[in-house]
C-alpha positions in Angstrom: 89.2 -65.2 -147.3 89.6 -63.6 -144.1 86.8 -63.3 -142.0 86.9 -62.0 -138.3 84.0 -62.1 -136.0 83.8 -61.0 -132.5 84.8 -64.5 -130.9 85.6 -66.3 -134.2 88.3 -65.9 -136.9 88.2 -67.5 -140.3 91.3 -67.8 -142.9 91.1 -69.4 -146.0 94.0 -70.5 -147.9 95.1 -71.1 -151.2 94.8 -75.0 -150.5 91.0 -74.7 -149.6 91.3 -75.2 -146.0 89.6 -72.9 -144.0 91.1 -72.6 -140.4 88.4 -71.4 -137.9 90.2 -69.8 -134.6 88.2 -69.8 -131.4 89.0 -66.7 -129.4 86.7 -65.3 -126.9 86.7 -61.5 -126.8 85.4 -61.0 -123.4 87.1 -64.2 -121.3 90.5 -65.6 -120.9 88.8 -69.0 -121.5 86.6 -70.1 -125.0 83.3 -70.9 -123.6 79.7 -71.7 -124.7 77.6 -68.5 -124.7 74.5 -67.5 -127.0 76.8 -64.9 -128.8 79.3 -67.8 -129.9 76.5 -70.0 -131.1 75.4 -67.6 -133.2 78.7 -66.5 -134.8 79.4 -70.2 -135.1 76.1 -70.6 -137.0 77.2 -67.8 -139.3 80.6 -69.4 -139.8 79.1 -72.8 -140.7 76.6 -71.2 -143.3 79.6 -69.2 -144.7 82.0 -72.3 -145.0 79.4 -74.4 -146.3 78.3 -72.0 -149.1 81.9 -71.2 -150.0 82.6 -73.2 -153.3 86.6 -72.3 -152.3 86.7 -74.1 -149.3 87.2 -77.9 -149.3 87.7 -78.6 -145.8 87.7 -77.1 -142.3 90.2 -76.6 -139.2 88.8 -75.5 -135.8 91.5 -74.6 -133.4 91.7 -72.2 -130.5 93.7 -68.7 -129.9 93.7 -69.4 -126.1 96.0 -71.7 -124.1 93.1 -74.4 -123.6 90.8 -75.1 -126.5 87.5 -74.5 -125.1 85.3 -75.1 -122.0 81.7 -75.6 -121.3 78.9 -73.1 -120.6 79.4 -70.9 -118.0 78.4 -72.1 -114.7 76.8 -69.2 -113.3 74.6 -69.0 -116.1 73.7 -72.8 -115.4 73.2 -72.3 -111.5 71.1 -69.2 -112.3 68.9 -71.4 -114.5 66.8 -72.9 -111.7 63.9 -70.9 -111.4 64.6 -68.8 -114.3 63.9 -70.9 -117.2 61.1 -73.3 -117.8 61.7 -76.7 -118.9 60.6 -75.8 -122.3 63.3 -72.9 -122.4 66.1 -75.0 -120.9 65.1 -77.6 -123.6 65.5 -74.9 -126.3 68.9 -73.9 -124.9 70.0 -77.5 -125.4 68.7 -77.5 -128.5 70.3 -74.4 -129.8 73.8 -76.2 -129.1 72.8 -79.2 -130.5 71.7 -77.9 -133.6 75.1 -75.7 -134.4 76.9 -79.5 -133.8 74.5 -80.9 -136.3 75.0 -78.1 -138.8 79.0 -78.5 -138.6 79.0 -82.2 -138.9 76.0 -82.2 -141.7 77.8 -79.2 -143.7 78.7 -81.4 -146.7 82.4 -80.7 -145.7 85.1 -82.8 -143.8 85.8 -80.7 -140.2 89.3 -81.5 -138.3 89.5 -80.5 -134.9 93.1 -79.3 -133.9 92.7 -79.3 -130.0 95.7 -77.3 -128.6 94.8 -77.6 -124.6 92.1 -78.7 -122.2 88.9 -79.6 -123.9 85.9 -80.2 -121.4 82.0 -80.4 -121.4 80.6 -78.4 -124.4 84.1 -77.9 -125.8 84.5 -81.2 -126.1 81.4 -81.8 -127.7 82.2 -79.2 -130.1 85.7 -81.6 -130.7 83.3 -84.7 -131.1 81.0 -83.0 -133.6 83.9 -82.8 -135.8 84.9 -85.5 -138.2 88.5 -86.1 -137.0 90.2 -84.7 -133.7 94.1 -84.1 -133.2 95.2 -83.5 -129.6 98.4 -81.6 -128.3 100.4 -84.2 -126.8 100.7 -82.2 -123.9 99.7 -83.3 -120.0 97.8 -80.1 -119.7 95.7 -81.1 -122.9 93.1 -83.1 -121.2 89.7 -83.8 -122.7 86.3 -85.4 -121.3 82.7 -84.6 -120.4 82.5 -83.8 -116.5 79.0 -82.6 -116.6 77.9 -85.6 -114.3 80.1 -83.8 -111.4 78.2 -80.4 -111.5 74.5 -82.7 -111.6 74.0 -82.2 -115.5 74.7 -84.3 -118.7 76.5 -83.0 -121.8 73.5 -81.3 -123.3 74.7 -80.7 -127.2 75.4 -84.4 -128.4 77.8 -85.7 -126.0 76.1 -88.5 -124.6 74.9 -89.9 -128.1 77.9 -89.0 -130.1 80.2 -90.8 -127.5 78.2 -93.9 -127.5 78.3 -94.4 -131.0 82.1 -93.5 -131.5 83.3 -95.8 -128.7 80.3 -97.8 -128.0 77.8 -98.2 -125.1 79.8 -99.4 -122.3 83.0 -97.7 -123.1 81.1 -94.4 -123.2 79.1 -95.0 -120.1 82.1 -95.5 -118.3 83.2 -91.8 -119.3 79.9 -90.4 -119.2 79.3 -91.7 -115.6 82.5 -90.9 -113.6 82.9 -87.5 -115.7 86.6 -88.4 -115.2 89.2 -86.4 -117.7 91.6 -88.1 -120.1 95.2 -87.3 -120.8 96.6 -87.6 -124.5 97.7 -91.0 -124.2 94.8 -92.3 -122.7 92.2 -90.3 -125.1 94.1 -91.8 -128.0 93.8 -95.4 -126.2 90.0 -94.8 -125.5 89.5 -93.5 -129.3 87.8 -90.3 -128.4 90.3 -88.7 -130.3 92.1 -89.7 -133.6 95.7 -88.8 -133.3 98.4 -86.8 -131.2 101.0 -84.6 -132.2 103.3 -81.7 -130.5 101.1 -78.6 -130.0 103.1 -76.7 -132.8 102.0 -79.5 -135.5 98.5 -80.2 -134.7 97.2 -77.9 -137.6 99.8 -79.5 -140.0 98.6 -83.1 -138.8 94.6 -81.8 -139.3 95.8 -80.7 -142.6 97.6 -83.9 -143.5 94.4 -85.7 -142.7 92.2 -83.1 -145.0 94.6 -83.9 -147.7 93.2 -87.8 -147.9 89.9 -86.5 -149.1 87.8 -88.0 -146.1 84.2 -88.4 -146.3 82.2 -85.8 -144.6 79.3 -88.0 -143.6 79.4 -89.6 -140.1 78.8 -93.1 -139.8 75.4 -92.7 -138.2 74.5 -90.4 -141.1 74.9 -93.0 -143.5 71.4 -94.9 -144.7 70.8 -97.9 -142.8 72.9 -97.6 -139.8 72.1 -99.3 -136.7 74.2 -99.3 -133.7 75.6 -102.5 -132.4 73.6 -102.1 -129.3 70.3 -101.1 -130.8 68.6 -104.2 -130.3 69.2 -103.4 -126.5 67.8 -106.1 -124.5 67.8 -108.9 -126.8 71.6 -109.3 -126.9 72.5 -110.6 -123.6 76.0 -108.9 -122.7 74.2 -105.5 -123.5 71.3 -106.2 -121.2 73.8 -107.3 -118.5 76.1 -104.3 -119.2 73.0 -101.8 -118.4 71.9 -104.0 -115.4 75.3 -103.7 -113.8 75.6 -99.9 -114.6 72.1 -99.2 -113.2 73.3 -101.0 -109.8 76.6 -99.0 -110.1 74.8 -95.7 -110.3 72.5 -96.6 -107.3 75.6 -97.5 -105.3 77.7 -94.5 -106.0 74.9 -91.7 -106.2 72.2 -93.5 -104.3 68.7 -91.9 -105.1 69.6 -87.9 -104.2 71.7 -87.2 -107.6 69.7 -87.4 -110.8 72.4 -87.0 -113.2 73.7 -90.4 -113.5 70.3 -92.0 -114.1 69.8 -89.4 -116.1 72.9 -90.1 -118.5 72.0 -93.9 -118.2 68.6 -93.2 -119.5 69.4 -90.9 -122.2 72.1 -93.6 -123.8 69.4 -96.3 -123.1 66.7 -94.8 -125.1 69.4 -92.6 -127.8 71.0 -95.6 -128.9 67.9 -97.2 -130.1 66.9 -94.1 -132.3 68.2 -92.0 -135.4 70.6 -89.8 -134.2 68.2 -86.3 -134.4 65.8 -88.3 -132.2 68.4 -89.6 -129.9 69.8 -85.7 -129.6 66.0 -84.6 -128.7 66.1 -87.2 -126.1 69.3 -86.0 -124.6 68.1 -82.5 -124.6 64.7 -83.6 -122.7 66.8 -85.3 -120.0 69.0 -82.1 -119.6 66.2 -79.6 -119.4 64.9 -81.9 -116.4 68.3 -81.7 -114.4 69.3 -77.9 -115.5 65.6 -77.0 -113.9 66.3 -79.4 -110.9 67.8 -77.5 -107.7 70.6 -80.2 -107.2 72.4 -79.1 -110.4 71.8 -75.5 -109.1 73.0 -76.5 -105.3 76.2 -78.4 -106.6 77.6 -75.7 -108.8 76.9 -73.0 -106.9 78.5 -74.0 -103.7 81.3 -76.8 -105.4 82.5 -74.4 -108.0 80.9 -70.9 -107.6 81.5 -70.1 -103.9 84.5 -72.3 -103.9 86.4 -70.4 -106.3 85.3 -67.0 -105.1 86.4 -68.0 -101.7 89.8 -69.4 -103.3 90.2 -65.9 -104.8 89.6 -63.9 -101.7 86.0 -63.3 -101.5 86.3 -62.9 -97.5 89.7 -61.2 -97.7 89.7 -57.4 -96.1 90.5 -54.8 -98.8 93.2 -52.4 -98.8 95.7 -54.9 -97.5 98.8 -55.4 -99.2 99.3 -59.0 -100.5 101.5 -61.1 -98.2 103.9 -63.8 -99.9 105.3 -66.4 -97.0 109.2 -67.9 -97.3 109.3 -69.3 -94.1 106.7 -70.6 -91.1 106.7 -72.5 -88.3 104.6 -75.4 -87.2 104.3 -76.3 -83.6 103.9 -79.8 -82.8 104.7 -82.9 -85.2 101.9 -85.1 -84.9 99.8 -85.9 -87.5 98.0 -82.6 -88.3 101.3 -80.2 -87.6 103.3 -83.0 -89.8 100.3 -82.4 -92.7 100.1 -78.5 -92.1 104.3 -78.8 -92.5 103.9 -80.9 -95.8 101.5 -78.4 -97.6 103.5 -75.4 -96.8 106.7 -77.1 -98.4 105.1 -78.2 -101.0 104.1 -74.6 -101.3 107.4 -73.5 -101.5 107.6 -72.5 -97.9 110.5 -73.2 -95.8 109.2 -74.8 -92.5 110.4 -75.0 -88.9 108.6 -78.1 -87.7 109.0 -78.4 -83.9 108.3 -80.6 -81.0 109.2 -81.7 -77.6 112.4 -83.5 -78.8 114.2 -84.1 -82.2 113.2 -87.7 -82.8 109.4 -86.5 -82.3 110.2 -84.0 -85.0 111.8 -85.8 -87.0 108.8 -88.5 -87.3 106.6 -85.7 -87.9 108.9 -85.1 -91.3 108.8 -88.9 -92.1 105.2 -88.3 -92.7 105.7 -86.1 -95.4 108.4 -88.7 -96.6 106.3 -91.5 -96.9 103.5 -89.6 -98.8 105.7 -88.2 -101.2 107.4 -91.7 -101.4 104.3 -93.3 -102.5 104.2 -90.6 -105.3 107.4 -91.3 -106.4 106.8 -94.8 -106.3 103.5 -94.3 -108.7 105.5 -92.4 -111.1 103.5 -88.8 -110.2 106.7 -87.4 -108.7 110.1 -87.7 -109.6 112.6 -88.3 -106.4 114.3 -85.1 -107.1 110.9 -83.3 -107.1 110.2 -85.2 -103.4 113.8 -84.3 -102.2 113.5 -80.4 -103.0 110.2 -80.6 -100.8 111.5 -82.4 -98.3 114.5 -80.1 -97.7 112.4 -77.3 -96.8 111.4 -79.1 -93.7 113.4 -78.5 -90.8 112.6 -80.9 -87.9 113.9 -79.6 -84.2 113.3 -79.0 -80.9 114.9 -75.3 -80.7 112.3 -72.6 -80.5 115.0 -70.3 -81.4 114.9 -71.7 -85.0 111.7 -69.6 -85.6 113.5 -66.6 -85.7 112.6 -65.0 -89.2 109.1 -66.8 -89.5 106.3 -64.7 -90.8 103.4 -66.9 -89.4 103.8 -69.6 -86.7 101.0 -72.4 -86.7 100.3 -74.3 -83.2 99.3 -77.6 -83.6 99.7 -79.1 -80.0 97.6 -81.1 -77.9 94.0 -79.5 -76.9 94.8 -78.2 -73.7 94.8 -74.6 -72.4 98.0 -74.5 -70.5 100.1 -76.6 -73.2 99.0 -74.0 -76.1 99.7 -71.1 -73.5 103.1 -72.1 -72.8 103.5 -72.8 -76.6 102.5 -69.4 -77.7 104.9 -67.5 -75.2 107.9 -69.4 -76.0 107.2 -68.8 -79.9 106.4 -65.3 -79.4 109.6 -64.6 -77.4 111.2 -65.6 -80.9 109.4 -64.5 -84.0 109.3 -61.1 -85.3 106.9 -58.6 -84.2 104.9 -58.5 -87.1 104.5 -62.1 -87.6 101.2 -64.1 -87.2 100.4 -66.7 -84.6 97.5 -69.1 -85.5 96.1 -71.7 -83.7 95.0 -75.1 -85.3 92.7 -75.7 -82.3 88.9 -77.2 -83.7 87.2 -76.4 -80.5 88.9 -74.4 -78.1 87.9 -70.6 -78.2 90.7 -68.5 -80.0 90.2 -65.2 -77.8 90.4 -67.3 -74.7 93.9 -69.1 -76.4 94.5 -65.2 -77.5 95.0 -64.2 -73.8 98.3 -65.9 -73.5 99.4 -63.8 -76.6 101.3 -60.2 -76.0 100.0 -59.5 -79.6 96.0 -60.5 -79.6 95.5 -58.6 -82.9 97.7 -60.9 -84.4 96.4 -64.1 -83.0 93.9 -66.0 -85.4 92.5 -69.4 -85.8 93.5 -71.9 -88.9 91.4 -75.0 -88.4 92.8 -77.3 -91.0 91.1 -80.8 -91.4 92.7 -84.4 -91.2 94.4 -85.5 -93.4 95.5 -82.2 -94.1 97.3 -83.0 -97.4 94.1 -84.5 -99.0 91.6 -82.3 -97.1 91.1 -79.0 -99.2 89.4 -76.8 -96.2 90.5 -74.3 -93.8 88.4 -72.8 -91.1 89.8 -69.4 -90.1 88.5 -67.9 -87.0 88.6 -64.5 -85.9 89.1 -63.8 -82.4 87.5 -60.8 -80.3 90.8 -58.9 -81.1 91.8 -60.4 -84.4 92.5 -57.7 -86.6 91.6 -57.3 -90.4 95.5 -56.9 -91.5 96.0 -60.8 -89.7 93.0 -61.7 -91.5 93.8 -60.6 -94.9 97.1 -62.2 -94.4 96.2 -65.3 -93.1 93.9 -66.0 -96.1 97.1 -65.1 -98.1 98.8 -68.1 -96.6 95.6 -70.6 -97.3 95.0 -69.4 -100.9 99.6 -70.0 -101.2 98.9 -73.6 -100.0 96.0 -74.1 -101.9 93.3 -74.3 -99.6 89.8 -73.4 -99.7 89.0 -71.2 -96.7 86.0 -70.1 -94.8 86.0 -67.3 -92.2 84.1 -67.6 -88.9 83.9 -65.7 -85.8 84.9 -67.2 -82.4 82.5 -69.4 -80.3 83.0 -72.8 -79.0 83.3 -75.6 -81.6 83.5 -72.4 -84.1 81.3 -73.5 -87.0 82.5 -77.2 -88.5 82.9 -78.8 -85.4 79.7 -77.5 -83.7 77.8 -78.3 -86.2 79.6 -81.8 -87.2 78.6 -82.9 -83.5 75.0 -83.1 -84.5 75.6 -85.7 -86.9 77.3 -88.0 -84.3 75.1 -87.0 -81.6 72.2 -88.0 -83.5 73.3 -91.4 -84.2 73.8 -92.0 -80.7 70.7 -90.8 -79.9 68.8 -93.1 -82.4 70.8 -96.0 -80.8 69.7 -95.3 -77.2 65.8 -94.7 -78.6 66.2 -98.6 -79.8 66.8 -97.8 -83.5 68.4 -100.7 -85.4 72.2 -100.1 -85.8 72.2 -100.6 -89.7 69.2 -98.6 -90.1 71.2 -95.6 -88.5 74.2 -96.0 -90.7 72.1 -97.1 -93.7 69.8 -93.7 -93.4 72.9 -91.7 -93.2 74.5 -93.2 -96.2 71.2 -93.3 -97.8 71.0 -89.1 -97.3 74.2 -88.8 -99.0 76.8 -89.1 -96.3 80.0 -90.8 -97.2 80.0 -92.9 -93.8 77.5 -93.3 -91.0 77.6 -92.0 -87.5 78.3 -95.0 -85.4 81.3 -95.8 -88.1 82.6 -92.0 -87.8 82.5 -92.2 -83.8 84.7 -95.2 -84.0 87.2 -93.5 -86.0 87.2 -90.1 -84.1 86.9 -91.9 -80.5 84.2 -91.3 -78.5 86.2 -90.0 -75.6 86.8 -86.8 -77.5 83.0 -85.8 -78.1 82.6 -86.7 -74.5 85.6 -84.7 -73.3 84.7 -81.6 -75.2 81.4 -81.7 -73.8 82.3 -82.0 -70.3 84.8 -79.3 -70.9 82.4 -76.9 -72.1 80.0 -77.6 -69.2 79.4 -74.5 -67.0 81.3 -72.3 -69.6 79.6 -68.9 -70.3 77.7 -69.2 -73.7 78.0 -72.8 -73.9 76.4 -74.1 -77.1 78.3 -77.6 -77.0 75.7 -79.7 -75.3 74.0 -82.6 -76.4 70.4 -83.7 -75.7 70.3 -87.3 -76.0 73.1 -90.0 -76.6 75.4 -89.5 -73.7 74.6 -92.6 -71.8 75.3 -94.6 -75.1 79.0 -92.9 -75.4 80.1 -93.3 -71.7 78.6 -97.2 -71.6 80.9 -97.7 -74.7 83.8 -96.1 -72.9 83.1 -98.2 -69.9 82.7 -101.1 -71.9 86.4 -100.3 -73.5 84.9 -99.9 -76.7 85.5 -96.5 -77.1 87.1 -96.3 -80.6 88.6 -98.6 -83.1 92.4 -97.9 -82.1 90.8 -99.3 -78.5 90.4 -102.6 -80.3 86.7 -101.9 -81.2 83.5 -99.6 -80.9 80.3 -99.9 -82.4 82.0 -102.2 -85.0 84.3 -105.0 -84.6 87.3 -105.3 -86.7 88.5 -108.8 -87.5 92.1 -109.2 -88.8 91.8 -110.1 -92.3 88.0 -109.1 -92.9 85.9 -106.1 -93.2 84.4 -104.1 -90.1 80.8 -105.3 -88.6 78.6 -103.8 -86.4 79.4 -105.2 -83.1 77.0 -108.1 -82.0 77.0 -106.8 -78.0 75.0 -103.6 -79.5 71.9 -105.6 -79.3 72.5 -106.3 -75.4 73.5 -103.1 -74.2 71.0 -101.1 -76.4 68.1 -103.1 -77.2 66.3 -103.3 -80.6 62.5 -101.6 -80.3 60.1 -103.7 -81.9 58.6 -100.3 -83.6 61.1 -99.1 -86.0 61.1 -95.8 -87.7 60.9 -95.2 -91.3 64.0 -94.2 -93.5 62.8 -91.1 -94.5 62.5 -89.8 -90.8 65.7 -91.0 -90.0 67.6 -89.2 -93.0 65.4 -86.1 -91.9 66.8 -86.2 -88.7 70.6 -86.1 -90.0 69.5 -83.3 -92.1 67.8 -81.2 -90.3 69.6 -81.5 -86.8 72.8 -80.2 -88.9 70.8 -77.6 -90.9 69.0 -76.3 -87.8 72.1 -75.9 -85.7 73.9 -74.1 -89.0 71.0 -71.6 -88.9 71.5 -70.9 -85.3 75.6 -70.1 -86.0 74.5 -67.6 -88.7 71.8 -66.2 -86.3 74.6 -65.5 -83.7 77.0 -64.2 -86.3 79.4 -67.1 -85.7 78.9 -67.6 -89.9 78.4 -64.2 -91.7 77.7 -65.8 -95.0 75.5 -68.6 -96.5 78.7 -69.5 -98.7 80.8 -70.1 -95.8 78.3 -72.1 -94.1 77.6 -74.5 -97.5 81.1 -74.6 -98.2 82.1 -75.6 -94.3 79.5 -78.6 -94.4 80.3 -79.9 -97.7 84.3 -79.9 -97.7 84.5 -79.8 -93.9 82.5 -83.1 -92.8 80.7 -84.3 -95.9 77.2 -83.0 -95.8 75.7 -84.3 -98.9 76.6 -82.2 -102.1 73.2 -82.6 -103.5 71.9 -80.2 -101.1 74.5 -77.5 -101.7 75.0 -77.3 -98.1 73.3 -76.9 -94.6 71.6 -73.3 -95.3 71.2 -74.3 -98.9 69.2 -77.4 -98.1 66.9 -74.9 -96.2 66.3 -73.1 -99.2 65.9 -75.8 -101.4 63.1 -77.6 -98.9 61.7 -73.7 -99.1 62.1 -72.0 -95.3 58.6 -72.4 -94.5 58.3 -75.9 -95.2 61.3 -76.4 -93.5 60.3 -74.8 -90.4 57.2 -76.7 -90.5 58.9 -80.2 -90.7 61.4 -79.1 -87.8 58.5 -78.5 -85.7 57.3 -81.9 -86.5 60.7 -83.5 -85.8 60.8 -81.5 -82.4 57.7 -82.8 -81.1 58.7 -86.6 -81.9 62.4 -86.4 -81.1 63.6 -83.4 -78.9 64.3 -79.7 -78.5 67.3 -80.1 -80.6 64.9 -79.5 -83.8 62.8 -76.6 -82.5 63.3 -73.4 -84.9 64.6 -70.2 -83.2 62.2 -67.3 -83.1 64.3 -65.6 -85.5 64.2 -68.6 -87.8 60.5 -68.7 -87.5 60.3 -64.8 -88.6 62.4 -65.2 -91.9 60.1 -68.1 -92.6 56.9 -65.9 -91.7 58.8 -63.5 -94.1 59.8 -65.7 -97.0 63.4 -65.0 -96.5 65.8 -67.7 -97.2 69.8 -67.8 -96.9 70.2 -67.1 -100.9 68.4 -64.6 -103.2 65.3 -66.2 -104.4 64.9 -66.9 -108.2 63.4 -63.9 -110.0 60.3 -66.2 -110.9 58.8 -69.4 -110.0 59.6 -72.5 -112.2 57.4 -73.5 -114.4 56.9 -77.0 -116.2 
């Protein structure tokens, strides 16, 4: 029997085995959709009622097995779906999976490639899983990473299959498993070469296996069902709750929801447990946090990487040779990622020894990967061979692009620009990796300012994914398009900003560290400052950050910018703290200590002398106010950047904040945070903070006007969320 639906094909052989092949007609990947769910229910009913069918194998006609639901639809659910509608959405997929596993016939899953999220939940609903023994055939339930939980049985089947603690480890981390690890974890039953997975599934069906899952056998009780009466289970959940709070704080609701769904569900019969899971899923789907995370870290990120800001009509450029001027940490990192992308790199510094030291950075990075077994020595050698360290500018001949990463000094950069442009082709791009100096000012040293652009990489370059691409006043669209092609080739995420001192990321990031020293100047306890930042979701506190970036750097930037036309690089409060610390010889970790001490063989600790230099006030502010100050200071400054045209899209603003300096992902980014609070409510709270702490929090007339008209930074949902 052959049946062909839009997304599914069924072929039943003489042996009674029906092979159900997933093959989405509209997408390159199999995904969960209403159409697909409906077809699956139709197919399951046919297979269940066909007496000729003795067993079923589900496989895929795509390179991958199956992904989950369309993330664009998930992001759009906030404000569009009521809690009840979100629950019903989850239950629809859940019902399909239950129909599959209770159809009375054994079902094997032949997983030919990647199976994540809803795709792996389908596999879990089958009675047996054979996974292709291929490194690309990873499986897992990564929903926690987008602010959700597996909403069609994943939390409940996983817990019953491999035990609560093992399941929580996978569910709370969202990590994917390669074939060998998946087999060891017992989330798949067998591995086979990709060409043999269907045969392996048939072999299992030939053993006449039972089509009844263990949790559907009368009298079944999970080992953990008695829960808190079993000491090790009670301890396990207590530890898990502490770990969730430590990792996610109280800003990310997905991990606590997963923990609760498993805790409650394991004590119930499977169908009741699945209903509990759907309720928690509905809460998350109708919460702005999931929307924020999905929109920025997946949808906007992928769009940027696919050229959302690339000018149309410019032929795509492929780079084969680039020059990197300056072999310090930034230049060495840019050389590494360029060579890794298959590009030949001329790495220049003032002398050959310094340039070779820059190449040595790549040798160390790849050496560690070789030692771990994640890269072969031949692969490392091939990449390293593409990097040519030198002090000879003549070797830049033929470079399609030059990236300057020398010391942040206008004179040095100007001299470097002239020397490089004397050699490189007439159509080559000259890019500066400066983090604060205006690109248009740097371009004054160039004979071709239309081909001069900023490419602000983040340190360490090989681990940080963002590149801030800065348009000078004369930079051409052609130069922008080709620069974005280079960024794509080295597999980074670009944002495009217009010229301004500090551009976007450095300008707004300063608000984080300056707010921290402003608090210290006011007498706020140092530990309270650091804890408030981390409680808000920042990876590290502002005082620890200043120790790493050095206090001299922000002071120098502020002083260099003083008196410049249109200077936005100011500090309202806290400069006395920075200057005092520098005077004390405690300007950074490199100097031997800053706000923290770094004793040998022990973890860092706040310097005891802070209490003497900056006495603690008797009355301490609440943590909510401190957290709000960190979030609002940066969001307000981002709004100013938007108003001034430094950034042109909310997506660039949010991507830059989340991936550039670690603004909390739960907010979706600085502008998404304003929308999440509500622009009118945000302006009201900003006014309160301005009255208490300073004019830096005061909304501009432009922002007030937007608030009065209810105009946020993203399109508003079509309808208000209902309970």
